C-alpha positions as CSV (number, residue, x, y, z in Angstrom):
1,X,-30.8,-55.2,-24.6
2,X,-34.1,-53.6,-24.7
3,X,-34.9,-49.9,-24.1
4,X,-36.1,-50.6,-20.6
5,X,-32.7,-52.1,-19.5
6,X,-30.8,-49.2,-21.2
7,X,-33.0,-46.7,-19.4
8,X,-32.4,-48.5,-16.0
9,X,-28.7,-48.4,-16.6
10,X,-28.7,-44.7,-17.4
11,X,-30.9,-44.0,-14.4
12,X,-28.4,-46.1,-12.2
13,X,-25.4,-44.2,-13.6
14,X,-27.2,-40.8,-13.1
15,X,-28.0,-41.7,-9.4
16,X,-24.4,-42.8,-8.8
17,X,-23.0,-39.6,-10.2
18,X,-25.6,-37.4,-8.4
19,X,-24.8,-39.0,-5.1
20,X,-21.1,-38.7,-5.7
21,X,-21.3,-35.0,-6.6
22,X,-23.6,-34.4,-3.7
23,X,-21.1,-36.0,-1.3
24,X,-18.2,-34.0,-2.8
25,X,-20.3,-30.8,-2.6
26,X,-21.2,-31.4,1.1
27,X,-17.5,-32.2,1.9
28,X,-16.2,-29.0,0.4
29,X,-18.9,-26.8,1.8
30,X,-18.2,-28.2,5.2
31,X,-14.5,-27.6,4.7
32,X,-15.2,-24.1,3.6
33,X,-17.3,-23.3,6.6
34,X,-14.7,-24.6,9.0
35,X,-11.9,-22.7,7.2
36,X,-13.8,-19.4,7.0
37,X,-14.2,-19.1,10.8
38,X,-10.8,-19.5,12.4
39,X,-11.0,-19.5,16.2
40,X,-7.3,-19.3,16.8
41,X,-4.4,-17.6,15.1
42,X,-1.2,-19.4,14.1
43,X,0.4,-18.9,17.4
44,X,-2.5,-20.4,19.3
45,X,-4.0,-17.2,20.7
46,X,-7.5,-16.0,20.0
47,X,-7.7,-13.6,17.1
48,X,-8.9,-10.1,17.7
49,X,-11.6,-8.7,15.5
50,X,-10.1,-6.5,12.8
51,X,-11.0,-2.8,12.9
52,X,-12.7,-1.5,9.8
53,X,-10.9,1.5,8.3
54,X,-12.9,3.8,6.1
55,X,-10.8,4.6,3.1
56,X,-13.2,6.9,1.3
57,X,-12.5,10.6,0.7
58,X,-14.8,13.2,2.2
59,X,-14.9,17.0,1.8
60,X,-12.7,17.6,4.8
61,X,-10.6,14.4,4.9
62,X,-8.5,12.8,2.2
63,X,-6.7,9.5,2.0
64,X,-3.1,9.9,0.8
65,X,-1.1,7.1,-0.7
66,X,1.3,6.6,-3.6
67,X,-1.2,6.0,-6.4
68,X,-3.1,9.2,-5.6
69,X,0.0,11.5,-5.4
70,X,1.5,12.4,-8.7
71,X,4.0,15.0,-7.5
72,X,5.4,16.5,-4.4
73,X,6.6,20.1,-4.7
74,X,8.3,22.6,-2.5
75,X,7.0,26.2,-2.9
76,X,8.0,29.4,-1.4
77,X,6.2,32.7,-1.1
78,X,6.7,35.6,1.4
79,X,8.6,33.6,4.1
80,X,6.1,30.8,3.9
81,X,7.3,27.4,2.7
82,X,4.8,24.9,1.3
83,X,5.1,21.2,0.7
84,X,2.4,20.6,-1.9
85,X,1.0,17.2,-2.8
86,X,-0.5,17.2,-6.3
87,X,-3.3,14.6,-6.1
88,X,-5.0,12.6,-8.8
89,X,-7.8,10.2,-8.8
90,X,-6.9,6.5,-9.2
91,X,-7.5,4.7,-12.5
92,X,-11.2,3.8,-12.8
93,X,-12.3,7.2,-11.5
94,X,-9.9,9.5,-13.3
95,X,-12.0,9.9,-16.4
96,X,-13.1,13.5,-16.6
97,X,-12.0,14.1,-13.0
98,X,-10.3,17.1,-11.6
99,X,-6.8,17.0,-10.0
100,X,-6.3,19.0,-6.9
101,X,-3.4,20.2,-4.6
102,X,-3.2,20.0,-0.9
103,X,-0.3,21.4,1.1
104,X,1.6,21.7,4.4
105,X,2.7,25.2,5.5
106,X,6.0,25.8,7.3
107,X,7.9,29.0,8.3
108,X,11.2,27.3,8.4
109,X,12.8,25.9,5.2
110,X,14.6,23.1,7.1
111,X,11.3,21.8,8.5
112,X,9.7,21.9,5.0
113,X,12.6,19.9,3.5
114,X,12.4,17.3,6.3
115,X,8.7,16.9,5.7
116,X,9.3,16.7,1.9
117,X,11.8,13.9,2.3
118,X,9.8,12.1,5.0
119,X,6.7,12.2,2.8
120,X,8.7,10.9,-0.2
121,X,10.0,8.0,1.8
122,X,6.6,7.3,3.3
123,X,4.8,7.2,0.0
124,X,7.6,5.1,-1.7
125,X,7.2,2.5,1.1
126,X,3.4,2.3,0.2
127,X,2.3,4.1,3.3
128,X,-1.3,5.2,3.7
129,X,-2.5,8.2,5.8
130,X,-5.6,10.3,6.3
131,X,-5.2,14.0,6.3
132,X,-7.7,16.6,7.6
133,X,-8.1,19.7,5.6
134,X,-9.0,23.3,6.1
135,X,-9.6,24.3,2.5
136,X,-6.5,23.0,0.8
137,X,-4.3,23.3,3.8
138,X,-3.5,20.1,5.7
139,X,-4.1,20.7,9.4
140,X,-3.6,17.2,10.8
141,X,-2.6,13.7,9.6
142,X,-3.3,10.2,10.9
143,X,-1.2,7.3,9.7
144,X,-3.3,4.3,8.7
145,X,-0.5,2.0,7.4
146,X,3.2,2.7,8.0
147,X,4.2,1.0,4.8
148,X,6.9,-1.6,4.2
149,X,10.5,-0.7,4.9
150,X,12.4,0.2,1.7
151,X,14.7,-2.5,0.6
152,X,18.5,-2.1,0.7
153,X,18.8,-1.5,-3.1
154,X,16.4,1.4,-3.4
155,X,17.6,5.0,-4.0
156,X,21.1,4.5,-2.6
157,X,24.0,6.0,-4.5
158,X,26.4,3.5,-6.0
159,X,29.5,3.0,-4.0
160,X,32.6,4.4,-5.5
161,X,35.2,1.9,-6.5
162,X,38.8,2.6,-6.9
């Protein structure tokens, strides 16, 4: 075998591989394009476009979820009961950041306790809500994601045997 025959064989093998890789690339790119644009959902109905939700904090609106709340506290001063959420920044942004507190105000202790337990359950079920603020006081809330229902084994006292 001379050099010319070897170079032709190498060229032939290269063209074979290139054409094979090109065919595989075209097949998978076609498959990706088809799969990335579903026209129908699993039950056969047309899918509705998803609504984009802005999850960024602003000066007057904060997003509240489990990873941003470090503590929930119940405070009392002069017949005013406050349910206070101690907020922290999530991991990548918490370097040299400031923690802050936001609160609900109630005149009745029973309402404050109900709100405290409701918020605790909501945050433990991974719920997400947007709150509107007037200073540090929460004046309204909007639930973005209700969260998952807590499983049957969470936070229930053990049954007494005997």
